[in-house]
C-alpha positions as CSV (number, residue, x, y, z in Angstrom):
1,M,0.1,0.0,-0.2
2,P,1.6,3.2,-1.1
3,V,2.1,6.0,1.6
4,E,1.4,9.5,0.9
5,S,4.1,11.8,1.6
6,G,3.3,14.8,4.1
7,S,3.9,17.5,1.5
8,S,1.3,15.9,-0.8
9,A,-1.3,15.3,2.1
10,A,-1.0,18.7,3.3
11,A,-1.7,20.3,-0.2
12,R,-4.7,17.9,-0.6
13,Q,-6.1,19.1,2.5
14,A,-5.6,22.6,1.6
15,K,-7.1,22.2,-1.8
16,Q,-10.3,20.8,-0.1
17,K,-10.5,23.8,2.5
18,R,-10.6,26.0,-0.4
19,K,-13.1,23.9,-2.2
20,S,-15.4,23.7,0.6
21,H,-14.8,27.5,1.5
22,S,-15.9,28.4,-2.0
23,L,-19.0,26.4,-1.7
24,S,-20.0,28.0,1.3
25,I,-19.4,31.5,0.1
26,R,-21.5,30.5,-3.2
27,R,-24.2,28.9,-0.8
28,T,-24.5,32.2,1.5
29,N,-24.5,34.5,-1.6
30,S,-27.2,32.6,-3.7
31,T,-30.1,34.9,-2.6
32,E,-28.1,37.9,-3.5
33,Q,-27.1,36.4,-6.9
34,D,-30.7,35.7,-7.7
35,R,-31.8,39.2,-6.8
36,S,-28.8,40.8,-8.9
37,G,-30.0,38.5,-11.8
38,L,-33.5,39.5,-11.3
39,Q,-32.5,43.1,-11.6
40,R,-30.4,42.4,-14.6
41,D,-33.4,40.5,-16.4
42,M,-35.6,43.4,-15.2
43,L,-33.1,46.0,-16.5
44,E,-32.5,44.3,-20.0
45,G,-36.4,44.1,-20.3
46,Q,-36.7,47.9,-19.3
47,S,-33.9,48.8,-21.7
48,S,-35.7,46.9,-24.5
49,D,-38.9,48.8,-23.5
50,N,-37.0,51.9,-23.4
51,L,-35.6,51.4,-26.5
52,E,-38.8,50.7,-28.3
53,S,-40.3,53.9,-26.5
54,L,-37.3,55.7,-28.0
55,M,-38.3,54.6,-31.3
56,R,-41.9,55.5,-31.1
57,M,-40.7,58.9,-30.0
58,E,-38.4,59.5,-32.6
59,D,-41.7,59.2,-34.8
60,S,-43.6,61.7,-32.4
61,K,-44.3,65.2,-33.5
62,L,-43.6,66.5,-30.2
63,P,-40.9,69.4,-29.7
64,L,-37.6,67.6,-28.3
65,S,-37.6,69.4,-24.9
66,L,-40.9,67.9,-24.4
67,R,-39.7,64.5,-25.7
68,S,-36.8,64.3,-23.2
69,N,-38.8,65.6,-20.3
70,L,-41.3,62.7,-21.1
71,L,-38.5,60.2,-21.1
72,D,-37.1,61.6,-17.9
73,L,-40.2,61.2,-16.0
74,F,-41.0,57.7,-17.4
75,S,-37.6,56.7,-16.5
76,Q,-38.3,57.6,-12.8
77,I,-41.7,56.0,-12.7
78,E,-39.8,52.9,-14.0
79,R,-37.3,53.1,-11.4
80,E,-39.9,53.8,-8.4
81,F,-42.0,50.7,-10.0
82,E,-38.7,48.7,-10.0
83,N,-38.1,49.4,-6.4
84,L,-41.6,48.5,-5.4
85,Y,-41.3,45.3,-7.3
86,I,-38.0,44.1,-5.4
87,E,-39.4,45.3,-2.0
88,N,-42.3,43.2,-3.0
89,L,-40.6,40.2,-3.4
90,E,-38.3,40.6,-0.5
91,L,-41.6,40.9,1.6
92,R,-42.9,37.7,0.0
93,R,-39.9,35.9,1.2
94,E,-40.4,37.0,4.8
95,I,-43.8,36.3,4.8
96,E,-43.0,32.7,3.7
97,T,-40.2,32.3,6.1
98,L,-42.7,33.5,8.9
99,N,-45.3,30.9,7.7
100,D,-42.8,28.2,8.0
101,R,-41.9,29.1,11.3
102,L,-45.6,29.3,12.6
103,A,-46.1,25.9,11.0
104,A,-43.0,24.5,13.0
105,E,-44.2,25.8,16.1
106,G,-47.6,24.5,15.5
107,Q,-46.2,21.1,15.1
108,T,-44.1,21.6,18.3
109,F,-46.9,22.5,20.5
110,E,-49.5,20.0,18.8
111,G,-50.2,18.0,22.0
112,A,-50.6,21.1,23.9
113,D,-54.1,22.3,23.5
114,L,-53.4,25.4,25.4
115,A,-50.6,26.6,23.6
116,K,-52.3,25.9,20.3
117,G,-55.2,27.9,21.7
118,A,-52.8,30.6,22.7
119,L,-51.3,30.5,19.2
120,K,-54.4,30.4,17.6
121,T,-56.1,33.5,19.5
122,K,-52.6,35.5,18.9
123,A,-52.9,35.1,15.0
124,S,-56.7,35.7,14.9
125,H,-55.9,39.1,17.2
126,S,-53.3,40.1,14.9
127,T,-55.8,39.2,11.7
128,S,-58.5,41.4,13.1
129,Q,-56.2,44.1,13.5
130,L,-55.0,44.0,10.1
131,S,-58.6,43.8,8.8
132,Q,-60.0,46.6,10.9
133,K,-56.7,48.7,9.9
134,L,-57.6,48.0,6.1
135,K,-61.1,48.7,6.9
136,T,-60.7,52.1,8.4
137,T,-58.2,53.1,5.6
138,Y,-60.6,52.3,2.8
139,K,-63.3,53.8,4.5
140,A,-61.5,56.9,4.8
141,S,-60.1,56.8,1.2
142,T,-63.6,56.3,-0.1
143,S,-65.1,59.0,1.7
144,K,-62.5,61.4,0.5
145,I,-63.0,60.3,-2.9
146,V,-67.1,60.4,-2.5
147,S,-66.5,63.9,-1.0
148,S,-64.7,65.1,-3.8
149,F,-67.3,64.0,-6.1
150,K,-70.1,65.8,-4.3
151,A,-68.0,69.0,-4.3
152,T,-67.9,69.0,-8.2
153,T,-71.1,67.8,-8.9
154,S,-74.2,70.4,-9.1
155,R,-72.9,73.3,-7.0
156,A,-74.7,76.3,-6.2
157,V,-74.1,79.5,-8.0
158,C,-73.6,82.8,-6.3
159,Q,-73.6,86.2,-8.0
160,L,-72.9,89.4,-6.6
161,V,-75.2,91.8,-7.9
162,R,-74.7,95.3,-6.3
163,E,-73.0,97.0,-3.2
164,Y,-75.0,99.5,-1.3
165,V,-72.2,102.2,-0.1
166,G,-73.0,105.5,1.8
167,H,-72.9,104.9,5.7
168,R,-70.0,106.2,7.6
169,D,-69.8,103.4,10.2
170,G,-70.4,99.8,10.1
171,I,-73.9,98.3,9.5
172,W,-75.3,96.3,12.3
173,D,-78.6,95.1,10.8
174,L,-80.7,95.3,7.5
175,S,-84.1,94.2,6.4
176,V,-86.5,94.0,3.3
177,T,-90.0,95.6,3.0
178,R,-92.8,93.2,3.2
179,T,-94.8,95.8,0.9
180,Q,-94.6,97.5,-2.4
181,P,-92.2,99.2,-3.1
182,V,-89.6,96.8,-2.2
183,V,-86.7,98.5,-0.9
184,L,-83.6,97.4,1.5
185,G,-83.5,99.0,4.9
186,T,-80.0,99.2,6.7
187,A,-79.2,100.3,10.2
188,S,-75.8,101.7,11.0
189,A,-73.7,102.8,13.9
190,D,-73.2,106.1,12.3
191,H,-76.8,107.1,14.0
192,T,-78.9,106.9,10.8
193,A,-80.9,104.3,9.0
194,M,-81.2,104.2,5.2
195,L,-83.7,103.0,2.6
196,W,-82.2,101.8,-0.8
197,S,-83.5,100.9,-4.1
198,I,-82.4,97.5,-4.6
199,E,-82.4,97.5,-8.5
200,T,-80.1,100.8,-8.5
201,G,-78.1,100.8,-5.1
202,K,-79.3,104.5,-4.7
203,C,-80.2,106.0,-1.3
204,L,-83.8,106.7,-1.3
205,L,-84.4,108.1,2.3
206,K,-82.2,108.6,5.4
207,Y,-83.5,108.6,9.1
208,T,-81.6,110.7,11.6
209,G,-83.9,110.9,14.5
210,H,-81.8,108.7,17.0
211,Q,-79.0,110.3,19.0
212,G,-77.3,106.8,19.3
213,S,-76.1,103.7,17.0
214,V,-79.1,102.5,15.2
215,N,-78.9,98.7,16.1
216,S,-81.9,97.3,14.3
217,I,-84.5,97.9,11.8
218,K,-87.9,96.2,10.6
219,F,-90.6,97.3,8.5
220,H,-94.3,97.1,9.4
221,P,-96.4,94.0,7.5
222,T,-98.6,96.0,5.5
223,E,-97.8,99.9,5.9
224,Q,-94.9,101.9,4.9
225,M,-93.5,102.4,8.5
226,A,-90.1,101.5,10.0
227,L,-89.2,100.6,13.3
228,T,-85.8,101.1,14.7
229,A,-84.1,100.3,17.8
230,S,-81.0,102.4,19.0
231,G,-78.4,102.7,21.5
232,D,-79.9,105.8,22.8
233,Q,-82.1,103.5,24.9
234,T,-85.3,104.1,22.5
235,A,-87.0,102.4,19.7
236,H,-88.8,104.8,16.9
237,I,-91.7,104.0,14.8
238,W,-91.3,106.4,11.7
239,R,-93.2,106.6,8.4
240,Y,-91.8,106.9,4.9
241,M,-92.4,107.7,1.4
242,V,-90.3,106.6,-1.7
243,Q,-90.3,106.7,-5.3
244,L,-88.2,104.2,-6.9
245,P,-85.8,105.1,-9.7
246,T,-85.6,103.6,-13.2
247,P,-83.7,100.6,-12.9
248,Q,-80.4,100.4,-14.7
249,P,-78.5,97.3,-16.3
250,V,-75.8,96.1,-14.1
251,A,-72.3,96.2,-15.4
252,D,-71.2,92.8,-14.2
253,M,-73.4,89.9,-14.0
254,S,-70.8,87.0,-14.1
255,Q,-71.7,83.9,-12.2
256,T,-69.6,82.7,-9.5
257,P,-69.7,79.2,-7.8
258,C,-70.2,79.4,-4.2
259,E,-67.1,77.8,-2.8
260,D,-63.8,78.5,-1.0
261,D,-62.7,81.3,-2.9
262,V,-59.1,82.5,-2.2
263,D,-58.7,85.7,-0.1
264,F,-55.8,87.3,-1.7
265,S,-55.7,90.5,0.2
266,D,-57.0,91.6,3.7
267,K,-56.9,95.3,2.6
268,D,-59.8,97.4,4.0
269,E,-60.8,99.3,1.1
270,A,-63.7,101.0,3.3
271,D,-61.1,102.4,6.0
272,G,-61.2,105.9,4.3
273,E,-63.9,108.3,5.0
274,V,-66.7,107.4,2.9
275,E,-69.2,110.3,1.8
276,G,-73.0,109.8,2.3
277,P,-75.2,110.6,-0.5
278,N,-75.7,114.2,-0.5
279,D,-79.1,114.4,-2.5
280,C,-80.9,111.8,-0.3
281,P,-83.9,113.1,1.5
282,S,-84.0,112.5,5.2
283,V,-86.5,112.1,7.9
284,R,-85.7,113.8,11.4
285,V,-88.7,113.1,13.7
286,A,-90.2,109.8,14.5
287,T,-94.2,109.3,14.5
288,T,-93.7,107.1,17.7
289,T,-91.1,107.1,20.5
290,L,-91.1,104.1,23.0
291,R,-89.1,104.9,26.0
292,S,-88.9,102.5,29.0
293,H,-85.7,100.6,28.7
294,Q,-82.6,101.6,31.2
295,G,-80.0,100.4,28.8
296,V,-79.1,99.8,25.2
297,V,-82.2,98.7,22.7
298,I,-80.3,96.1,20.7
299,A,-83.3,94.8,18.6
300,A,-87.1,95.4,17.9
301,D,-89.9,93.6,15.7
302,W,-93.3,93.8,14.8
303,L,-95.7,91.3,16.1
304,V,-98.3,89.7,13.7
305,G,-100.8,92.1,12.4
306,G,-98.5,95.3,13.1
307,K,-100.5,96.5,16.3
308,Q,-97.8,95.6,18.6
309,V,-93.8,95.6,19.0
310,V,-91.6,94.1,21.2
311,T,-88.1,95.5,22.0
312,A,-85.0,93.8,23.6
313,S,-82.3,95.4,25.6
314,W,-79.2,95.5,27.5
315,D,-81.3,95.9,30.7
316,R,-82.0,91.9,30.6
317,A,-85.6,92.8,29.6
318,A,-88.1,92.5,26.6
319,N,-90.8,95.2,26.4
320,L,-94.2,94.6,24.5
321,Y,-95.7,98.0,23.5
322,D,-98.8,99.3,21.8
323,V,-98.3,101.1,18.6
324,E,-101.1,103.2,18.9
325,T,-100.7,104.3,22.3
326,S,-97.1,103.7,22.6
327,E,-97.8,102.3,26.1
328,L,-95.9,99.4,27.6
329,V,-98.3,96.3,27.7
330,H,-95.9,93.7,29.2
331,S,-92.1,93.5,30.4
332,L,-90.6,90.3,29.6
333,T,-87.9,89.8,32.3
334,G,-85.9,86.5,33.3
335,H,-82.9,86.7,31.4
336,D,-79.9,86.8,33.4
337,Q,-77.7,88.8,31.3
338,E,-78.0,91.6,28.4
339,L,-80.3,90.5,25.5
340,T,-78.8,90.1,21.9
341,H,-81.7,89.7,19.8
342,C,-85.6,89.3,19.6
343,C,-88.0,88.0,16.8
344,T,-91.7,87.6,16.3
345,H,-93.4,84.7,14.5
346,P,-94.9,85.5,11.0
347,T,-98.3,84.1,11.6
348,Q,-98.6,83.3,15.2
349,R,-98.4,85.5,18.5
350,L,-94.9,84.2,19.6
351,V,-91.9,86.2,20.3
352,V,-88.4,84.5,20.7
353,T,-85.6,86.5,22.6
354,S,-82.0,85.5,22.9
355,S,-79.4,86.5,25.3
356,R,-75.6,86.7,26.6
357,D,-77.0,84.2,29.3
358,T,-76.3,81.2,26.6
359,T,-80.2,80.7,26.5
360,F,-83.2,81.8,24.4
361,R,-86.6,82.1,25.6
362,L,-90.3,81.5,23.9
363,W,-92.7,83.7,25.0
364,D,-96.4,82.9,24.0
365,F,-99.1,85.5,23.7
366,R,-101.6,83.5,21.7
367,D,-104.0,83.1,24.8
368,P,-104.6,86.8,26.2
369,S,-105.2,85.5,29.8
370,I,-101.9,83.2,29.9
371,H,-98.4,84.4,29.0
372,S,-96.1,81.4,28.8
373,V,-92.4,81.3,28.6
374,N,-90.2,78.4,28.2
375,V,-86.5,78.5,28.5
376,F,-83.9,76.7,26.2
377,Q,-80.5,76.0,27.1
378,G,-78.8,74.5,24.2
379,H,-75.5,76.7,23.7
380,T,-72.3,77.1,25.8
381,E,-71.8,80.6,25.0
382,P,-73.9,83.7,24.1
383,V,-76.9,83.4,22.1
384,T,-76.4,86.1,19.2
385,S,-80.0,85.6,17.5
386,A,-83.1,83.1,17.3
387,V,-85.3,83.3,14.6
388,F,-88.6,81.5,13.6
389,T,-89.2,79.7,10.3
390,V,-92.7,79.6,8.5
391,G,-93.4,76.1,9.8
392,D,-92.8,74.9,13.5
393,N,-88.9,75.5,13.8
394,V,-86.9,78.0,15.6
395,V,-83.2,78.3,14.4
396,S,-80.5,79.7,17.1
397,G,-77.0,80.8,16.4
398,S,-74.4,81.4,19.2
399,D,-70.9,82.6,19.8
400,D,-70.1,78.8,20.2
401,R,-69.8,78.5,16.7
402,T,-72.8,76.2,16.4
403,V,-76.3,76.9,14.8
404,K,-79.1,74.7,15.9
405,V,-82.4,73.9,14.5
406,W,-85.3,73.3,16.9
407,D,-88.9,71.9,16.8
408,L,-91.5,73.8,18.4
409,K,-93.4,71.1,19.5
410,N,-90.5,69.0,21.0
411,M,-87.7,71.4,22.0
412,R,-85.9,69.3,24.4
413,S,-83.2,68.7,21.9
414,P,-82.4,70.3,18.4
415,I,-83.3,68.4,15.2
416,A,-80.0,69.5,13.8
417,T,-76.9,70.9,14.7
418,I,-74.4,73.0,12.4
419,R,-70.9,73.3,13.6
420,T,-68.8,76.2,12.1
421,D,-65.4,77.5,12.6
422,S,-66.2,81.1,13.7
423,A,-68.9,83.0,15.7
424,V,-72.5,83.1,14.3
425,N,-74.2,86.6,14.1
426,R,-77.8,87.5,13.4
427,I,-78.7,84.5,10.9
428,S,-82.1,84.8,8.8
429,V,-83.8,81.7,6.9
430,S,-85.4,81.8,3.3
431,V,-89.4,81.2,3.4
432,N,-89.6,79.8,0.0
433,Q,-86.2,77.8,-0.3
434,K,-85.9,77.0,3.7
435,I,-82.3,78.3,3.5
436,I,-80.1,79.3,6.5
437,A,-77.7,82.1,5.9
438,L,-75.0,82.5,8.6
439,P,-72.8,85.7,8.9
440,H,-69.7,85.0,10.7
441,D,-67.2,87.3,12.4
442,N,-64.5,86.0,10.1
443,R,-66.3,87.7,7.1
444,Q,-67.6,84.5,5.7
445,V,-71.2,84.1,5.0
446,R,-72.3,80.4,4.4
447,L,-75.6,78.7,3.6
448,F,-77.2,75.5,4.9
449,D,-80.4,73.7,4.6
450,M,-82.7,73.1,7.5
451,S,-81.3,69.4,8.1
452,G,-77.7,71.1,8.5
453,V,-76.3,70.4,5.3
454,R,-73.6,73.0,3.8
455,L,-75.1,74.1,0.3
456,A,-72.8,76.9,-0.3
457,R,-70.4,79.8,0.9
458,L,-70.5,83.0,-0.7
459,P,-67.3,84.0,-2.5
460,R,-65.1,86.4,-0.6
461,S,-61.5,87.7,-2.2
462,N,-60.0,91.0,-2.8
463,R,-62.5,91.7,-5.7
464,Q,-65.7,90.9,-4.1
465,G,-67.4,90.2,-0.6
466,H,-67.0,91.5,2.8
467,R,-63.8,92.7,4.0
468,R,-65.0,92.8,7.8
469,M,-67.1,91.1,10.0
470,V,-70.4,90.3,8.6
471,C,-73.2,91.1,11.0
472,C,-76.5,90.0,9.6
473,S,-78.3,88.4,6.5
474,A,-81.8,88.9,5.2
475,W,-83.6,87.3,2.6
476,C,-85.8,88.9,0.1
477,E,-88.6,86.7,-1.2
478,D,-90.0,89.1,-3.9
479,N,-89.0,89.0,-7.3
480,T,-85.9,91.2,-7.6
481,S,-82.6,90.9,-8.9
482,C,-81.1,90.0,-5.2
483,N,-82.5,87.6,-3.1
484,L,-79.8,87.8,-0.2
485,F,-78.8,90.9,1.6
486,T,-75.6,90.8,3.8
487,C,-74.1,93.9,5.8
488,G,-71.1,94.3,8.1
489,F,-68.4,96.5,9.5
490,D,-66.9,97.6,6.3
491,R,-69.7,99.9,6.0
492,Q,-71.5,98.4,3.2
493,A,-74.5,96.2,2.5
494,I,-74.3,93.5,-0.4
495,G,-77.0,92.2,-2.7
496,W,-76.6,88.5,-3.9
497,N,-78.5,86.6,-6.4
498,I,-78.4,82.9,-4.9
499,N,-79.4,80.0,-7.4
500,I,-79.7,76.6,-5.8
501,P,-80.4,73.8,-7.8
502,A,-83.5,72.0,-7.0
503,L,-81.6,68.5,-6.9
504,L,-79.2,70.0,-4.2
505,Q,-81.6,71.3,-2.0
506,E,-83.3,67.9,-2.0
507,K,-80.2,66.4,-0.7
């Protein structure tokens, strides 16, 4: 038997060692080689696709710069998809490894029911968490998509028709006459009230009988009389006679969608001194002066029939007067803080008063022998206004940035709640369309239906809309060019034409 020399044996061992080392290296790097091979195949396929796309681009009539930009974008997209594909393959391998490990653990604990139950519970728990996460993500993405489709379907159209400029200070309140001729009335902090032609924007009459800020204006239901409340602690009833001028065509009647217009400028163009109309006739003496309040009279309104009026004051009381005799009939007390507004029902002897004590009260005068009152606590901050609708509803707005719709038959809880991003001032409800107009401190005016669904937002930019706080809104139900009016601290009133599609109102 031949004997191998020591040197040849050592050489043979070294050769086997190198061979096993190379095999181990080849074995450990097999996954990397597979991935590099996969990348190489993908790149080869992409290069051939790029070549074909280049050949197609050569036949294109696009400019060279545009074609190069497109090729660059396509190559970036391909790289992104390539990275995603590779990551997907790696994740699949990890999932297969985890599945194999779980299967091995299940076989190991096959005889132990408790361990298998724990493993099953853990797997089901993780699966349910993943399922819930997927459901939540799907629902959120779906709701975003649906809401985007809703915003682009039948959109309300708002048209700024005319601006009524002439007051020297902010306008607190406005109203539209209920009889012919149909005119617009404004009450201002400059101690005056003005009547305007809706079609021409011309001032028809100015009332100068108050010694303080005019905080409210309301028109008699059948006669040419106006009721104004003032900071001089009085309310005045005065008669007017106006003649409407010939209407002139509007210069700019372009329609603007009622959506969130960008506010490019916060410049207050009305900061300068505005000269009032010099040729506007004026009324200086009231027909009736109502005096019994010990504080600012913030609002006043006519009861149905026009034979009585109600006033609301900062002395925490609301007073009911007889128009013919100007005598105080009832003093409505009970609020803990200053009153902010009062409103009467259009067809019934009902009065609602709102206050800074976060409540509003419903006063019932339908039975002459019983004058009942109901207190409603639905807001957390001062109630700025509460108004009746033609039906059996009351709508209240507050500084707590909410508006609530109530049913007179059951006012324990609101039937709808509207949440906004700013305090709400004196609201108004359209009789015909049943749309709520919300003027805000942040210079916006939003429109909602009675169920609390947002319909539109009036445009506001550096070209149109209010530039300061919007104090009040009022609807006009007559056939005029404007069906909504707003006023604010920018010393102007604005007439709008609001077109709400019937389909949108039904929704």
